[in-house]
LUMFIKE-724534 format. One record per residue (C-alpha): x, y, z. Coordinates in steps of 0.2 Angstrom, whole numbers, padded with zeros to 4 digits, always signed. Layout:
! LUMFIKE-724534
XYZ;...
***
This chain:
! LUMFIKE-724534
+0000-0003-0001;+0007+0019-0003;+0011+0029+0009;+0012+0047+0005;+0021+0061+0015;+0018+0078+0014;+0035+0088+0017;+0032+0104+0024;+0035+0120+0033;+0030+0136+0033;+0046+0144+0036;+0058+0145+0020;+0077+0139+0019;+0075+0125+0033;+0082+0111+0019;+0062+0107+0014;+0065+0103-0004;+0083+0096-0001;+0075+0084+0008;+0060+0080-0004;+0073+0078-0018;+0086+0066-0009;+0073+0055+0001;+0064+0051-0014;+0079+0046-0022;+0086+0036-0007;+0070+0026-0005;+0072+0024-0025;+0090+0018-0021;+0081+0003-0009;+0071-0002-0022;+0055+0008-0018;+0044+0015-0033;+0040+0035-0029;+0033+0049-0034;+0038+0067-0031;+0028+0079-0032;+0031+0096-0032;+0018+0109-0028;+0031+0124-0026;+0031+0139-0038;+0048+0141-0037;+0051+0123-0044;+0066+0121-0037;+0062+0101-0033;+0060+0099-0052;+0078+0108-0058;+0086+0098-0043;+0078+0083-0052;+0087+0085-0067;+0071+0094-0077;+0072+0110-0082;+0057+0119-0076;+0057+0133-0091;+0052+0118-0105;+0039+0113-0097;+0023+0112-0106;+0014+0105-0092;+0013+0104-0072;+0004+0102-0058;-0003+0117-0061;-0014+0111-0076;-0017+0096-0066;-0025+0106-0050;-0036+0116-0063;-0043+0101-0071;-0036+0105-0088;-0024+0090-0087;-0025+0073-0081;-0010+0068-0068;-0003+0055-0079;-0002+0066-0093;+0011+0077-0084;+0023+0065-0074;+0039+0065-0080;+0055+0053-0075;+0069+0059-0065;+0082+0050-0076;+0096+0056-0061;+0085+0051-0046;+0077+0034-0052;+0061+0040-0048;+0044+0049-0055;+0041+0068-0055;+0026+0079-0056;+0035+0094-0060;+0030+0114-0055;+0036+0131-0063;+0031+0150-0058;+0015+0145-0067;+0007+0138-0051;+0008+0154-0042;-0007+0158-0051;-0015+0142-0045;-0018+0151-0028;-0031+0162-0033;-0039+0150-0047;-0041+0138-0034;-0052+0149-0024;-0068+0148-0035;-0067+0131-0039;-0077+0114-0033;-0067+0103-0020;-0051+0117-0018;-0043+0108-0005;-0045+0090-0012;-0039+0091-0029;-0022+0083-0028;-0028+0070-0018;-0043+0067-0033;-0031+0068-0046;-0017+0055-0036;-0030+0041-0035;-0027+0037-0054;-0008+0035-0051;-0005+0033-0032;-0005+0013-0034;+0009+0013-0043;+0020+0017-0029;+0025+0014-0014;+0029+0030-0009;+0022+0048-0015;+0033+0062-0007;+0024+0080-0009;+0036+0094-0009;+0025+0109-0002;+0030+0129-0004;+0035+0139+0013;+0018+0144+0018;+0004+0138+0024;-0008+0142+0010;-0020+0134-0002;-0007+0123-0011;+0000+0117+0006;-0017+0114+0011;-0020+0103-0004;-0002+0094+0001;-0011+0090+0019;-0027+0084+0012;-0019+0071-0001;-0007+0064+0013;-0008+0051+0026;+0005+0061+0036;+0017+0076+0039;+0037+0076+0039;+0044+0091+0045;+0062+0098+0042;+0068+0110+0052;+0084+0120+0058;+0086+0118+0077;+0085+0136+0081;+0075+0147+0093;+0061+0155+0079;+0059+0137+0072;+0050+0131+0088;+0038+0147+0087;+0033+0142+0067;+0031+0126+0075;+0017+0128+0085;+0008+0137+0071;+0011+0123+0060;+0004+0108+0072;-0010+0120+0075;-0015+0119+0056;-0011+0102+0054;-0025+0099+0069;-0037+0110+0060;-0035+0099+0044;-0037+0085+0055;-0055+0090+0062;-0061+0097+0046;-0053+0089+0029;-0041+0075+0033;-0046+0063+0048;-0032+0050+0046;-0018+0063+0044;-0004+0061+0058;+0014+0070+0060;+0026+0057+0053;+0040+0064+0059;+0050+0079+0064;+0068+0079+0056;+0083+0090+0060;+0091+0100+0047;+0107+0109+0044;+0113+0104+0059;+0130+0111+0068;+0133+0098+0083;+0146+0112+0089;+0132+0125+0091;+0126+0124+0109;+0109+0132+0105;+0105+0118+0093;+0108+0106+0104;+0096+0114+0118;+0083+0116+0104;+0087+0097+0099;+0086+0091+0114;+0067+0103+0117;+0061+0095+0103;+0064+0077+0110;+0056+0083+0126;+0041+0087+0118;+0041+0077+0103;+0047+0061+0109;+0046+0047+0097;+0040+0057+0084;+0059+0066+0081;+0068+0057+0070;+0082+0048+0075;+0092+0052+0059;+0101+0071+0057;+0104+0078+0043;+0122+0089+0044;+0127+0104+0038;+0135+0096+0022;+0142+0108+0006;+0137+0092-0006;+0120+0092-0002;+0121+0112-0007;+0132+0108-0022;+0120+0095-0029;+0106+0103-0035;+0115+0114-0047;+0119+0097-0057;+0102+0094-0057;+0107+0077-0046;+0101+0071-0029;+0117+0071-0017;+0119+0052-0018;+0122+0052-0036;+0134+0066-0033;+0145+0062-0021;+0135+0044-0012;+0150+0045+0002;+0146+0063+0009;+0141+0065+0026;+0124+0074+0019;+0119+0059+0006;+0123+0046+0019;+0111+0057+0030;+0096+0053+0018;+0099+0035+0015;+0098+0033+0035;+0082+0042+0033;+0076+0032+0019;+0081+0016+0032;+0071+0024+0046;+0057+0028+0038;+0056+0009+0030;+0059+0004+0048;+0046+0014+0055;+0034+0007+0038;+0037-0009+0043;+0032-0008+0062;+0016+0001+0059;+0011-0010+0045;+0014-0024+0060;+0005-0017+0071;-0009-0014+0061;
***
């Protein structure tokens, strides 16, 4: 059965897209069938997968508006080994155009039904905002992954995001859960980072992934080459961390399946 994860944080620059692309590639490297959905108008995940967003005729934008089927939009990321539903700047207009459409919050969920049984994992890279595009991601997902830096302001924003997830669960997607909190861009030499990390563990317990994503130059360089870090430099600390994260997620999924 497919597992759909929304990768989201309304704060920008926390490694959300880096996580989406590299986790998709790492899960694909284990032999799983993976689909990445780029829901960010910046289209950074699309570019990071080696697909030029400027040359696209159809994207998730047309899917949300109902003018293209999701299967027609799907592309293969040769560099990542997974499938992609791409995005570009056109998607910014969807925020306004969706307002007057029926079922505006669940249009991604409805679209994914046509292809989701072909995959083991579907990752949704949400934009850095709590808007209608993010809401579509949350309504389509089974669970939420929250990448975050271990700094003071991150804790402030986290409470807003958790509140939004509770509202979505109450009104639109009763099954939605927090899959886990992922500590990204982590510098173990930073005392504040250690303190915030400890606070996260105290408040969220086993919802915090054991895997920590370190600050790593290879993770920053890989997108400019249009490849995930495991293809750019598999032995780098960043690539190894995402491979470890994929393993942790697979172990969690196995435990959840056994418990069910």
